[in-house]
Backbone as JSON, one array per atom type, in Angstrom:
{
  "sequence": "MMDRPVTMANIKPIGDNGWAGLNLTGNGHDMRAATNGNVYHGLPITGFQATDFVKSDTGSVVAYYGGVNRHRIARSCSNGAGLCS",
  "N": [[-28.43, 2.31, 72.36], [-27.06, 2.35, 69.13], [-27.42, 0.2, 66.35], [-24.79, -0.9, 64.29], [-24.16, -1.03, 60.78], [-23.45, -4.16, 59.24], [-20.76, -5.34, 57.42], [-20.22, -7.75, 55.06], [-18.31, -10.25, 53.36], [-17.48, -12.68, 50.92], [-14.64, -14.61, 51.08], [-12.29, -15.89, 48.99], [-10.85, -19.05, 49.37], [-7.37, -20.04, 49.67], [-5.92, -22.55, 48.0], [-6.5, -25.94, 49.19], [-6.77, -26.13, 51.93], [-8.17, -24.35, 53.52], [-6.98, -21.86, 53.85], [-6.79, -18.29, 53.81], [-6.37, -15.19, 52.1], [-5.71, -11.89, 52.9], [-5.51, -8.65, 51.74], [-4.31, -5.86, 53.04], [-3.15, -3.53, 52.28], [-2.62, -0.43, 50.52], [-5.1, 1.95, 49.35], [-4.52, 4.31, 50.7], [-3.7, 3.67, 53.28], [-1.3, 4.24, 54.96], [1.25, 4.27, 57.38], [2.47, 6.87, 59.55], [5.63, 8.41, 58.89], [8.49, 7.05, 60.45], [11.08, 8.14, 62.77], [13.43, 7.4, 61.52], [12.73, 7.44, 58.89], [11.32, 5.29, 57.83], [8.38, 4.04, 56.33], [5.54, 2.3, 56.88], [3.24, 0.32, 55.09], [-0.22, -0.27, 54.81], [-2.71, -1.79, 56.99], [-2.43, -2.32, 60.5], [-2.59, -5.54, 62.02], [-3.64, -8.24, 64.07], [-3.67, -11.61, 65.28], [-4.61, -15.08, 65.8], [-4.66, -18.68, 65.6], [-6.46, -21.09, 67.27], [-6.52, -24.44, 68.25], [-8.24, -27.33, 69.23], [-8.27, -30.66, 70.19], [-9.91, -33.69, 70.93], [-9.39, -36.95, 71.82], [-10.79, -40.05, 72.04], [-11.19, -43.4, 72.95], [-13.21, -46.36, 73.05], [-12.74, -47.21, 75.56], [-11.52, -46.28, 78.82], [-9.69, -44.29, 78.39], [-8.83, -41.03, 77.65], [-7.63, -38.49, 75.56], [-6.32, -35.25, 75.36], [-5.51, -32.71, 73.15], [-3.92, -29.74, 72.05], [-3.26, -26.6, 70.4], [-1.64, -23.55, 69.4], [-1.3, -21.19, 66.86], [0.43, -18.55, 65.27], [-0.8, -16.08, 62.97], [0.31, -15.96, 59.61], [2.33, -13.46, 58.13], [3.01, -10.69, 55.92], [4.94, -7.84, 55.26], [5.01, -4.44, 54.11], [7.26, -1.95, 53.39], [8.7, 1.26, 53.0], [11.4, 3.52, 52.32], [12.72, 6.59, 51.74], [15.45, 7.06, 51.83], [16.72, 4.68, 51.42], [16.94, 1.16, 52.17], [14.45, -0.29, 54.33], [14.81, -0.62, 57.85]],
  "CA": [[-27.27, 2.05, 71.53], [-27.44, 2.16, 67.74], [-26.78, -0.92, 65.66], [-23.98, -0.53, 63.14], [-24.33, -1.97, 59.66], [-22.43, -5.2, 59.15], [-20.27, -5.57, 56.08], [-19.77, -9.13, 54.92], [-17.78, -10.59, 52.05], [-16.96, -14.03, 50.76], [-13.21, -14.59, 50.8], [-11.93, -17.12, 48.3], [-9.73, -19.74, 50.03], [-6.15, -20.31, 48.91], [-5.65, -23.98, 48.06], [-7.52, -26.85, 49.71], [-6.67, -26.27, 53.38], [-8.9, -23.32, 54.25], [-6.23, -20.62, 54.0], [-7.36, -17.11, 53.17], [-5.42, -14.09, 51.97], [-6.29, -10.56, 53.02], [-4.59, -7.6, 51.37], [-4.68, -4.67, 53.8], [-2.34, -2.41, 51.83], [-3.26, 0.43, 49.54], [-6.2, 2.81, 49.79], [-4.04, 5.38, 51.57], [-3.45, 3.2, 54.64], [0.13, 4.27, 55.24], [1.58, 4.8, 58.7], [3.34, 8.05, 59.51], [7.05, 8.06, 58.8], [9.23, 6.98, 61.72], [12.2, 9.09, 62.82], [14.46, 6.95, 60.58], [12.19, 7.56, 57.54], [10.54, 4.12, 57.43], [6.93, 4.19, 56.22], [4.9, 0.99, 56.71], [2.03, 0.43, 54.3], [-1.27, -1.21, 55.16], [-3.31, -1.7, 58.31], [-1.91, -3.3, 61.46], [-3.56, -6.59, 62.33], [-3.11, -9.3, 64.92], [-4.59, -12.74, 65.37], [-4.03, -16.4, 66.0], [-5.56, -19.82, 65.42], [-6.41, -22.03, 68.39], [-7.08, -25.73, 67.87], [-8.44, -28.24, 70.36], [-8.65, -32.0, 69.76], [-10.17, -34.67, 71.98], [-9.36, -38.31, 71.28], [-11.3, -41.01, 73.02], [-11.6, -44.7, 72.43], [-14.36, -46.87, 73.8], [-12.31, -47.52, 76.92], [-11.52, -45.18, 79.78], [-8.58, -43.38, 78.08], [-9.17, -39.84, 76.87], [-6.45, -37.65, 75.34], [-6.61, -33.88, 74.94], [-4.41, -32.06, 72.45], [-4.24, -28.37, 71.65], [-2.15, -25.85, 69.84], [-1.89, -22.16, 69.0], [-0.41, -20.76, 65.78], [0.3, -17.16, 64.83], [-1.08, -15.9, 61.55], [1.48, -15.62, 58.79], [2.18, -12.09, 57.67], [4.0, -10.05, 55.06], [4.9, -6.4, 55.47], [5.51, -3.58, 53.06], [7.89, -0.78, 53.99], [9.53, 2.04, 52.08], [12.22, 4.55, 52.95], [13.31, 7.38, 50.67], [16.9, 7.06, 51.94], [17.26, 3.35, 51.17], [16.18, 0.03, 52.67], [13.88, -0.2, 55.67], [15.57, -1.39, 58.83]],
  "C": [[-27.75, 1.77, 70.11], [-26.7, 0.96, 67.16], [-25.99, -0.39, 64.48], [-24.22, -1.51, 62.02], [-23.16, -2.95, 59.61], [-22.05, -5.39, 57.7], [-19.73, -6.99, 56.02], [-19.27, -9.36, 53.51], [-17.35, -12.05, 52.05], [-15.5, -13.92, 50.37], [-12.85, -15.94, 50.19], [-10.74, -17.77, 48.99], [-8.56, -19.92, 49.08], [-5.87, -21.8, 49.07], [-6.81, -24.75, 48.67], [-7.58, -26.91, 51.22], [-7.35, -25.16, 54.16], [-8.14, -22.03, 54.48], [-6.97, -19.5, 53.29], [-6.29, -16.03, 53.11], [-6.15, -12.76, 52.03], [-5.22, -9.54, 52.67], [-5.04, -6.32, 52.04], [-3.79, -3.49, 53.46], [-3.11, -1.6, 50.8], [-4.36, 1.29, 50.16], [-5.76, 3.87, 50.79], [-3.77, 4.96, 53.0], [-1.95, 3.09, 54.88], [0.34, 4.86, 56.63], [2.43, 6.06, 58.52], [4.8, 7.6, 59.49], [7.67, 8.07, 60.19], [10.39, 7.97, 61.66], [13.32, 8.69, 61.87], [13.97, 6.97, 59.13], [11.39, 6.37, 57.06], [9.06, 4.45, 57.4], [6.37, 2.79, 55.96], [3.55, 1.19, 56.04], [1.03, -0.64, 54.71], [-1.77, -0.98, 56.58], [-2.68, -2.71, 59.25], [-3.0, -4.31, 61.81], [-2.87, -7.62, 63.23], [-4.12, -10.44, 64.96], [-3.84, -14.04, 65.58], [-5.1, -17.45, 65.72], [-5.38, -20.73, 66.62], [-7.13, -23.31, 67.97], [-7.14, -26.62, 69.1], [-8.93, -29.58, 69.82], [-8.89, -32.87, 71.0], [-10.22, -36.04, 71.32], [-9.8, -39.27, 72.37], [-11.58, -42.33, 72.32], [-12.77, -45.19, 73.27], [-14.03, -47.23, 75.23], [-12.34, -46.28, 77.79], [-10.41, -44.16, 79.51], [-9.09, -42.24, 77.2], [-7.91, -38.99, 76.76], [-6.9, -36.29, 74.83], [-5.35, -33.28, 74.31], [-4.84, -30.65, 72.08], [-3.01, -27.69, 71.08], [-2.59, -24.44, 69.46], [-0.85, -21.8, 67.94], [-0.66, -19.29, 65.47], [-0.12, -17.15, 63.37], [0.21, -15.56, 60.83], [1.25, -14.23, 58.2], [3.26, -11.73, 56.67], [3.84, -8.56, 55.24], [5.43, -5.68, 54.25], [6.04, -2.3, 53.69], [8.69, -0.05, 52.93], [10.27, 3.12, 52.87], [12.92, 5.29, 51.82], [14.83, 7.35, 50.68], [17.51, 5.69, 51.66], [16.35, 2.27, 51.7], [15.61, 0.31, 54.06], [14.7, -1.06, 56.62], [14.68, -1.78, 59.99]]
}
């Protein structure tokens, strides 16, 4: 098996909370037009954030907390006949 080159980049965070913004539109990454004429721009992406917390005091009580959050997204769509639906 051949090793593929790895592309790495530093992504500047947005604000102080570790958010990052990725722009996956442009560069000819347009989906094919749907039957209703909608054309979505950019690359499809999926993901989530999983968080796990363990709280323990010096006694015998231990608490486990967790959560899952979807990534926030914005879409770009165009349609020559009007608004995308």
